[in-house]
C-alpha positions as YAML, in Angstrom:
chain: A
units: angstrom
residues:
- id: 1
  name: MET
  ca: [-68.32, 14.75, -92.73]
- id: 2
  name: LYS
  ca: [-67.83, 18.63, -94.01]
- id: 3
  name: TYR
  ca: [-70.40, 17.73, -97.30]
- id: 4
  name: LEU
  ca: [-72.88, 16.12, -95.03]
- id: 5
  name: ALA
  ca: [-72.76, 18.76, -92.45]
- id: 6
  name: LEU
  ca: [-73.45, 21.62, -95.23]
- id: 7
  name: ALA
  ca: [-76.24, 19.19, -96.50]
- id: 8
  name: LEU
  ca: [-77.77, 19.37, -93.10]
- id: 9
  name: VAL
  ca: [-77.27, 23.44, -92.76]
- id: 10
  name: LEU
  ca: [-78.69, 23.50, -96.46]
- id: 11
  name: VAL
  ca: [-81.97, 21.27, -95.42]
- id: 12
  name: LEU
  ca: [-82.40, 23.71, -92.52]
- id: 13
  name: ALA
  ca: [-82.16, 26.99, -94.27]
- id: 14
  name: THR
  ca: [-84.17, 25.58, -97.00]
- id: 15
  name: SER
  ca: [-87.13, 24.28, -94.68]
- id: 16
  name: VAL
  ca: [-86.81, 27.93, -92.26]
- id: 17
  name: PHE
  ca: [-87.44, 30.06, -95.49]
- id: 18
  name: GLY
  ca: [-89.64, 27.77, -97.37]
- id: 19
  name: LEU
  ca: [-87.78, 27.65, -100.80]
- id: 20
  name: GLU
  ca: [-89.49, 26.06, -103.40]
- id: 21
  name: LYS
  ca: [-88.28, 24.28, -106.62]
- id: 22
  name: LYS
  ca: [-89.76, 23.89, -110.14]
- id: 23
  name: ALA
  ca: [-87.86, 22.22, -113.30]
- id: 24
  name: TYR
  ca: [-87.36, 24.19, -116.43]
- id: 25
  name: GLN
  ca: [-85.65, 23.79, -119.81]
- id: 26
  name: MET
  ca: [-84.18, 26.82, -121.22]
- id: 27
  name: ARG
  ca: [-81.95, 27.55, -124.15]
- id: 28
  name: ASP
  ca: [-78.72, 29.31, -123.09]
- id: 29
  name: ASP
  ca: [-77.53, 32.62, -124.47]
- id: 30
  name: PHE
  ca: [-74.19, 31.49, -126.18]
- id: 31
  name: GLY
  ca: [-73.71, 33.59, -129.19]
- id: 32
  name: THR
  ca: [-76.26, 36.26, -128.99]
- id: 33
  name: GLU
  ca: [-74.07, 38.30, -126.30]
- id: 34
  name: PRO
  ca: [-72.04, 41.62, -127.02]
- id: 35
  name: LEU
  ca: [-68.26, 41.02, -127.51]
- id: 36
  name: TYR
  ca: [-66.11, 39.57, -125.07]
- id: 37
  name: ASP
  ca: [-62.66, 38.92, -123.96]
- id: 38
  name: CYS
  ca: [-63.35, 35.92, -121.59]
- id: 39
  name: GLN
  ca: [-66.18, 34.41, -119.37]
- id: 40
  name: LEU
  ca: [-66.12, 31.82, -116.79]
- id: 41
  name: GLN
  ca: [-69.22, 29.67, -115.40]
- id: 42
  name: TYR
  ca: [-69.48, 26.70, -113.50]
- id: 43
  name: TYR
  ca: [-72.77, 25.79, -113.92]
- id: 44
  name: TYR
  ca: [-73.91, 22.60, -116.28]
- id: 45
  name: TYR
  ca: [-75.39, 23.51, -119.67]
- id: 46
  name: ILE
  ca: [-76.71, 20.04, -120.92]
- id: 47
  name: PRO
  ca: [-78.25, 20.53, -124.69]
- id: 48
  name: CYS
  ca: [-81.33, 18.20, -124.86]
- id: 49
  name: PRO
  ca: [-80.64, 18.29, -127.90]
- id: 50
  name: THR
  ca: [-80.36, 22.20, -128.15]
- id: 51
  name: TYR
  ca: [-81.97, 23.47, -124.46]
- id: 52
  name: SER
  ca: [-80.70, 22.20, -121.00]
- id: 53
  name: TRP
  ca: [-82.62, 21.52, -117.75]
- id: 54
  name: PHE
  ca: [-82.50, 24.22, -114.65]
- id: 55
  name: TRP
  ca: [-84.27, 24.07, -111.21]
- id: 56
  name: ALA
  ca: [-85.47, 27.34, -110.40]
- id: 57
  name: TYR
  ca: [-85.61, 28.21, -106.69]
- id: 58
  name: THR
  ca: [-87.94, 30.62, -105.18]
- id: 59
  name: GLY
  ca: [-89.53, 31.14, -101.60]
- id: 60
  name: PHE
  ca: [-86.55, 33.70, -100.35]
- id: 61
  name: GLU
  ca: [-86.89, 36.47, -97.35]
- id: 62
  name: PRO
  ca: [-85.83, 39.89, -96.88]
- id: 63
  name: GLY
  ca: [-81.91, 40.05, -96.24]
- id: 64
  name: ASP
  ca: [-81.30, 36.55, -97.88]
- id: 65
  name: ILE
  ca: [-77.87, 36.35, -99.64]
- id: 66
  name: VAL
  ca: [-77.09, 34.03, -102.26]
- id: 67
  name: GLY
  ca: [-74.00, 33.77, -104.48]
- id: 68
  name: THR
  ca: [-71.63, 32.57, -106.61]
- id: 69
  name: TRP
  ca: [-67.82, 32.66, -106.10]
- id: 70
  name: TYR
  ca: [-64.88, 32.82, -109.02]
- id: 71
  name: THR
  ca: [-61.40, 32.01, -109.59]
- id: 72
  name: ILE
  ca: [-59.84, 33.22, -112.58]
- id: 73
  name: GLY
  ca: [-57.99, 30.84, -114.51]
- id: 74
  name: ASP
  ca: [-60.30, 27.77, -113.61]
- id: 75
  name: ALA
  ca: [-61.20, 25.52, -116.39]
- id: 76
  name: GLY
  ca: [-64.86, 26.27, -116.63]
- id: 77
  name: THR
  ca: [-67.66, 24.82, -118.18]
- id: 78
  name: GLY
  ca: [-69.13, 26.00, -121.35]
- id: 79
  name: GLY
  ca: [-66.73, 25.65, -123.61]
- id: 80
  name: PHE
  ca: [-64.79, 29.11, -122.94]
- id: 81
  name: ASP
  ca: [-60.93, 28.87, -122.97]
- id: 82
  name: PRO
  ca: [-59.34, 29.52, -118.80]
- id: 83
  name: CYS
  ca: [-59.28, 33.48, -118.14]
- id: 84
  name: ASP
  ca: [-55.18, 34.23, -118.10]
- id: 85
  name: PRO
  ca: [-55.31, 35.13, -114.18]
- id: 86
  name: THR
  ca: [-52.09, 37.57, -114.78]
- id: 87
  name: ASP
  ca: [-53.99, 38.92, -117.40]
- id: 88
  name: CYS
  ca: [-57.05, 39.02, -117.01]
- id: 89
  name: MET
  ca: [-58.54, 41.63, -114.27]
- id: 90
  name: ASP
  ca: [-61.63, 43.48, -114.73]
- id: 91
  name: LEU
  ca: [-65.10, 42.62, -114.37]
- id: 92
  name: GLU
  ca: [-67.15, 43.99, -116.78]
- id: 93
  name: GLN
  ca: [-70.68, 42.24, -116.88]
- id: 94
  name: PHE
  ca: [-72.08, 38.87, -115.56]
- id: 95
  name: ILE
  ca: [-75.18, 37.08, -116.27]
- id: 96
  name: VAL
  ca: [-77.81, 35.73, -114.11]
- id: 97
  name: LEU
  ca: [-80.49, 33.68, -114.91]
- id: 98
  name: ASP
  ca: [-84.41, 34.46, -113.74]
- id: 99
  name: PHE
  ca: [-87.36, 32.45, -113.99]
- id: 100
  name: ALA
  ca: [-89.84, 34.81, -113.16]
- id: 101
  name: GLY
  ca: [-88.72, 38.20, -113.63]
- id: 102
  name: TYR
  ca: [-91.53, 40.04, -111.63]
- id: 103
  name: GLY
  ca: [-89.25, 42.39, -110.45]
- id: 104
  name: THR
  ca: [-89.94, 44.54, -113.39]
- id: 105
  name: VAL
  ca: [-93.62, 43.71, -113.07]
- id: 106
  name: TYR
  ca: [-94.03, 44.62, -109.49]
- id: 107
  name: PRO
  ca: [-90.94, 47.35, -108.61]
- id: 108
  name: GLY
  ca: [-89.91, 47.37, -104.69]
- id: 109
  name: LEU
  ca: [-91.23, 43.91, -103.99]
- id: 110
  name: PHE
  ca: [-88.45, 41.55, -105.83]
- id: 111
  name: THR
  ca: [-85.64, 43.54, -105.73]
- id: 112
  name: VAL
  ca: [-81.94, 42.47, -105.32]
- id: 113
  name: ASN
  ca: [-78.74, 44.35, -104.64]
- id: 114
  name: PHE
  ca: [-75.70, 43.09, -106.12]
- id: 115
  name: GLU
  ca: [-72.31, 43.30, -104.98]
- id: 116
  name: VAL
  ca: [-68.90, 42.21, -106.03]
- id: 117
  name: TRP
  ca: [-66.41, 40.96, -103.52]
- id: 118
  name: CYS
  ca: [-62.87, 39.60, -103.00]
- id: 119
  name: ALA
  ca: [-63.42, 36.27, -101.77]
- id: 120
  name: ASP
  ca: [-61.07, 33.81, -99.76]
- id: 121
  name: ALA
  ca: [-60.40, 30.08, -100.72]
- id: 122
  name: ASP
  ca: [-64.06, 28.82, -98.84]
- id: 123
  name: GLY
  ca: [-65.86, 31.72, -101.47]
- id: 124
  name: CYS
  ca: [-66.62, 34.19, -98.39]
- id: 125
  name: PRO
  ca: [-65.98, 37.96, -98.35]
- id: 126
  name: ILE
  ca: [-63.11, 39.80, -97.72]
- id: 127
  name: GLY
  ca: [-63.20, 43.70, -96.71]
- id: 128
  name: GLN
  ca: [-65.64, 45.35, -98.58]
- id: 129
  name: PRO
  ca: [-67.67, 45.39, -101.74]
- id: 130
  name: LEU
  ca: [-65.60, 46.14, -104.62]
- id: 131
  name: TRP
  ca: [-68.97, 47.12, -106.26]
- id: 132
  name: SER
  ca: [-72.65, 47.50, -105.76]
- id: 133
  name: SER
  ca: [-75.66, 47.70, -108.14]
- id: 134
  name: GLY
  ca: [-77.72, 49.38, -105.76]
- id: 135
  name: PRO
  ca: [-81.88, 48.21, -106.29]
- id: 136
  name: TYR
  ca: [-81.91, 46.27, -109.31]
- id: 137
  name: GLU
  ca: [-84.88, 44.77, -110.57]
- id: 138
  name: THR
  ca: [-84.39, 41.34, -112.14]
- id: 139
  name: HIS
  ca: [-86.58, 40.61, -116.13]
- id: 140
  name: GLY
  ca: [-87.23, 36.91, -116.72]
- id: 141
  name: GLY
  ca: [-84.70, 35.04, -118.60]
- id: 142
  name: TRP
  ca: [-80.94, 35.67, -118.82]
- id: 143
  name: ASN
  ca: [-80.31, 39.52, -117.39]
- id: 144
  name: LEU
  ca: [-76.89, 40.77, -118.33]
- id: 145
  name: ILE
  ca: [-75.63, 43.19, -115.59]
- id: 146
  name: ASP
  ca: [-73.02, 45.74, -116.30]
- id: 147
  name: VAL
  ca: [-70.71, 46.41, -114.04]
- id: 148
  name: VAL
  ca: [-69.88, 50.14, -114.91]
- id: 149
  name: PRO
  ca: [-67.34, 51.21, -114.68]
- id: 150
  name: PRO
  ca: [-65.56, 47.89, -114.89]
- id: 151
  name: VAL
  ca: [-64.33, 46.94, -111.18]
- id: 152
  name: SER
  ca: [-60.45, 45.56, -111.23]
- id: 153
  name: VAL
  ca: [-60.06, 42.12, -109.01]
- id: 154
  name: CYS
  ca: [-56.43, 43.18, -108.48]
- id: 155
  name: PRO
  ca: [-56.99, 43.26, -104.77]
- id: 156
  name: CYS
  ca: [-58.17, 39.92, -104.52]
- id: 157
  name: VAL
  ca: [-54.77, 38.43, -105.44]
- id: 158
  name: VAL
  ca: [-53.76, 36.90, -102.05]
- id: 159
  name: GLU
  ca: [-50.58, 35.83, -102.41]
- id: 160
  name: PRO
  ca: [-48.55, 38.19, -104.51]
- id: 161
  name: ASP
  ca: [-45.15, 36.06, -104.60]
- id: 162
  name: PRO
  ca: [-45.74, 34.28, -106.49]
- id: 163
  name: PRO
  ca: [-49.31, 35.64, -107.45]
- id: 164
  name: SER
  ca: [-52.22, 33.63, -106.96]
- id: 165
  name: ALA
  ca: [-55.31, 33.76, -109.27]
- id: 166
  name: PRO
  ca: [-57.78, 36.33, -108.14]
- id: 167
  name: ARG
  ca: [-60.83, 35.13, -106.67]
- id: 168
  name: PHE
  ca: [-63.84, 37.14, -106.20]
- id: 169
  name: LEU
  ca: [-67.52, 36.44, -105.44]
- id: 170
  name: ILE
  ca: [-70.95, 38.11, -106.65]
- id: 171
  name: THR
  ca: [-73.64, 38.73, -104.39]
- id: 172
  name: ALA
  ca: [-77.05, 39.06, -104.67]
- id: 173
  name: THR
  ca: [-79.41, 40.19, -101.62]
- id: 174
  name: HIS
  ca: [-82.93, 40.19, -101.26]
- id: 175
  name: ILE
  ca: [-83.94, 43.56, -100.56]
- id: 176
  name: GLY
  ca: [-87.37, 43.87, -101.41]
- id: 177
  name: SER
  ca: [-90.44, 44.05, -99.51]
- id: 178
  name: ASN
  ca: [-91.31, 40.70, -100.52]
- id: 179
  name: ALA
  ca: [-88.46, 38.98, -101.71]
- id: 180
  name: ALA
  ca: [-89.57, 35.92, -102.58]
- id: 181
  name: TYR
  ca: [-88.45, 36.55, -106.21]
- id: 182
  name: PRO
  ca: [-86.39, 36.04, -108.06]
- id: 183
  name: ALA
  ca: [-86.50, 32.35, -109.21]
- id: 184
  name: TRP
  ca: [-83.14, 32.03, -109.39]
- id: 185
  name: GLY
  ca: [-82.26, 29.35, -112.19]
- id: 186
  name: MET
  ca: [-79.77, 26.78, -111.20]
- id: 187
  name: ASP
  ca: [-78.40, 23.83, -113.24]
- id: 188
  name: ASN
  ca: [-80.63, 20.57, -113.16]
- id: 189
  name: ILE
  ca: [-78.55, 17.00, -113.53]
- id: 190
  name: SER
  ca: [-81.63, 14.75, -112.27]
- id: 191
  name: THR
  ca: [-83.80, 15.80, -114.57]
- id: 192
  name: ALA
  ca: [-81.79, 15.54, -117.92]
- id: 193
  name: ILE
  ca: [-80.98, 12.18, -116.78]
- id: 194
  name: GLU
  ca: [-84.78, 11.33, -116.31]
- id: 195
  name: THR
  ca: [-85.23, 12.53, -119.78]
- id: 196
  name: GLY
  ca: [-82.70, 10.56, -121.10]
- id: 197
  name: CYS
  ca: [-80.02, 13.72, -122.36]
- id: 198
  name: GLU
  ca: [-76.83, 12.47, -122.96]
- id: 199
  name: LEU
  ca: [-74.71, 13.91, -120.28]
- id: 200
  name: HIS
  ca: [-72.17, 16.12, -122.08]
- id: 201
  name: ASP
  ca: [-71.37, 19.53, -121.34]
- id: 202
  name: ASN
  ca: [-71.52, 21.93, -124.03]
- id: 203
  name: GLY
  ca: [-67.57, 22.65, -123.52]
- id: 204
  name: CYS
  ca: [-64.25, 20.79, -122.76]
- id: 205
  name: LEU
  ca: [-65.83, 19.67, -119.63]
- id: 206
  name: PRO
  ca: [-68.22, 16.64, -119.51]
- id: 207
  name: VAL
  ca: [-71.02, 16.32, -117.15]
- id: 208
  name: LEU
  ca: [-69.71, 14.84, -113.97]
- id: 209
  name: TYR
  ca: [-71.95, 14.01, -111.32]
- id: 210
  name: PRO
  ca: [-72.88, 13.78, -108.11]
- id: 211
  name: ARG
  ca: [-71.03, 16.94, -107.34]
- id: 212
  name: PRO
  ca: [-68.68, 17.50, -105.48]
- id: 213
  name: TYR
  ca: [-67.90, 14.10, -104.96]
- id: 214
  name: ASN
  ca: [-67.55, 13.45, -108.41]
- id: 215
  name: SER
  ca: [-65.91, 16.48, -109.93]
- id: 216
  name: TYR
  ca: [-63.12, 18.62, -111.36]
- id: 217
  name: PHE
  ca: [-63.80, 20.66, -108.12]
- id: 218
  name: PRO
  ca: [-63.81, 20.10, -104.76]
- id: 219
  name: THR
  ca: [-66.03, 22.31, -103.96]
- id: 220
  name: ILE
  ca: [-69.13, 24.01, -105.03]
- id: 221
  name: HIS
  ca: [-69.49, 27.43, -106.08]
- id: 222
  name: SER
  ca: [-72.69, 28.33, -105.33]
- id: 223
  name: GLY
  ca: [-74.88, 28.55, -102.15]
- id: 224
  name: TYR
  ca: [-76.78, 30.21, -99.50]
- id: 225
  name: TYR
  ca: [-74.56, 32.65, -97.28]
- id: 226
  name: GLY
  ca: [-77.50, 33.87, -94.76]
- id: 227
  name: ASN
  ca: [-79.86, 36.52, -93.61]
- id: 228
  name: GLY
  ca: [-78.61, 40.19, -92.89]
- id: 229
  name: GLY
  ca: [-75.28, 39.21, -93.25]
- id: 230
  name: PHE
  ca: [-72.83, 36.26, -94.03]
- id: 231
  name: THR
  ca: [-73.86, 33.69, -91.24]
- id: 232
  name: TYR
  ca: [-72.04, 30.50, -92.98]
- id: 233
  name: CYS
  ca: [-68.93, 32.67, -93.28]
- id: 234
  name: PRO
  ca: [-66.22, 31.85, -92.51]
- id: 235
  name: GLY
  ca: [-66.28, 28.21, -93.74]
- id: 236
  name: GLY
  ca: [-68.16, 28.98, -97.29]
- id: 237
  name: PRO
  ca: [-72.12, 28.91, -98.09]
- id: 238
  name: ALA
  ca: [-74.38, 26.45, -97.67]
- id: 239
  name: TRP
  ca: [-74.90, 24.51, -100.87]
- id: 240
  name: PHE
  ca: [-78.26, 24.04, -102.92]
- id: 241
  name: ILE
  ca: [-79.05, 20.56, -103.75]
- id: 242
  name: ASP
  ca: [-80.19, 19.24, -106.60]
- id: 243
  name: GLY
  ca: [-84.36, 19.46, -106.51]
- id: 244
  name: ALA
  ca: [-84.74, 15.26, -106.90]
- id: 245
  name: ASP
  ca: [-82.19, 14.22, -104.65]
- id: 246
  name: THR
  ca: [-83.59, 12.59, -101.77]
- id: 247
  name: THR
  ca: [-80.12, 11.89, -99.60]
- id: 248
  name: PRO
  ca: [-79.28, 13.64, -96.96]
- id: 249
  name: ASP
  ca: [-75.57, 14.36, -98.21]
- id: 250
  name: GLY
  ca: [-76.37, 14.87, -101.68]
- id: 251
  name: THR
  ca: [-75.02, 11.34, -103.01]
- id: 252
  name: LEU
  ca: [-77.50, 10.76, -105.46]
- id: 253
  name: PHE
  ca: [-77.12, 13.93, -107.73]
- id: 254
  name: GLY
  ca: [-75.04, 16.26, -105.70]
- id: 255
  name: PHE
  ca: [-75.32, 19.89, -105.42]
- id: 256
  name: ILE
  ca: [-76.23, 22.38, -107.83]
- id: 257
  name: GLU
  ca: [-74.86, 25.93, -109.10]
- id: 258
  name: MET
  ca: [-76.37, 28.94, -109.95]
- id: 259
  name: ALA
  ca: [-76.95, 30.06, -113.83]
- id: 260
  name: TRP
  ca: [-74.12, 32.90, -113.45]
- id: 261
  name: ARG
  ca: [-71.77, 33.27, -115.34]
- id: 262
  name: ALA
  ca: [-68.84, 36.47, -115.06]
- id: 263
  name: ARG
  ca: [-67.59, 38.23, -118.16]
- id: 264
  name: ILE
  ca: [-64.06, 40.09, -117.68]
- id: 265
  name: ILE
  ca: [-61.61, 42.39, -119.46]
- id: 266
  name: CYS
  ca: [-58.07, 41.37, -120.47]
- id: 267
  name: SER
  ca: [-55.74, 43.87, -121.17]
- id: 268
  name: GLY
  ca: [-53.65, 41.88, -123.95]
- id: 269
  name: PRO
  ca: [-55.10, 39.56, -126.15]
- id: 270
  name: THR
  ca: [-56.77, 36.46, -125.34]
- id: 271
  name: ALA
  ca: [-57.34, 32.78, -126.55]
- id: 272
  name: THR
  ca: [-60.95, 32.79, -125.23]
- id: 273
  name: GLU
  ca: [-63.32, 31.75, -127.73]
- id: 274
  name: PRO
  ca: [-64.45, 33.62, -129.94]
- id: 275
  name: SER
  ca: [-60.92, 34.86, -129.27]
- id: 276
  name: THR
  ca: [-60.82, 37.26, -132.62]
- id: 277
  name: TRP
  ca: [-64.14, 39.30, -131.50]
- id: 278
  name: GLY
  ca: [-62.13, 39.64, -127.83]
- id: 279
  name: ASN
  ca: [-58.79, 40.80, -129.59]
- id: 280
  name: ILE
  ca: [-60.42, 43.42, -131.64]
- id: 281
  name: LYS
  ca: [-62.85, 44.98, -129.04]
- id: 282
  name: SER
  ca: [-59.04, 45.31, -126.76]
- id: 283
  name: MET
  ca: [-57.88, 47.09, -129.48]
- id: 284
  name: TYR
  ca: [-60.71, 49.78, -129.50]
- id: 285
  name: ARG
  ca: [-60.80, 49.64, -125.95]
...
């Protein structure tokens, strides 16, 4: 019943805000990034054979809030080893996908404000933001957002004894005067299936769908939080449904994750691939 209720809420939200969707094929930026310690993502990357399918969602309004929340220690997708929840505590960068890139072409129209929060078990924010980017114009493609200075998520350890894994939320609030864009990239299971792609993830977790009915995680980590505030909290955000799913509760292809990835600093050596680079970077930090 929870899944059905969330799906119906999302159908209402997408109809009210006129969200549009379009399928794109794009290559991930693995191996082209700066040095890092460990990373965490929940979206699927399905090579077909080297590019993956994504959905682009547009049509937002000023004040709309979208986001993804993370639990350090999760075995995420993408082939990265889990970040050590007792050692990896500083968020230094996150990566988002925008298929439009109109923010840099029309400054002020499609501006967003990124924020980092501690999160509860449903992905809702706790307290005040730990960090805010201020007005930000995303460009087309993968955007690397630096958190300067890196923000500690130590306050996000909810249970101190024994310590729980930190949970944090990254949100983007549409503050531009138009706000229909960015065209947020989200993973796309249905088009990959339709085009005959082999459903394996580029990492240790194979693709399981529909989500979250058949998934490693009992919930989705990305969603729509409301307009002008966190309307759907407590309880968690309204999930985005796969663009080709025609069922009212997402039982065909399921719900999708935003193509956002968090990069975290670890205080000591890490086994995350490529671990050698992470260790070298830690030595000189």
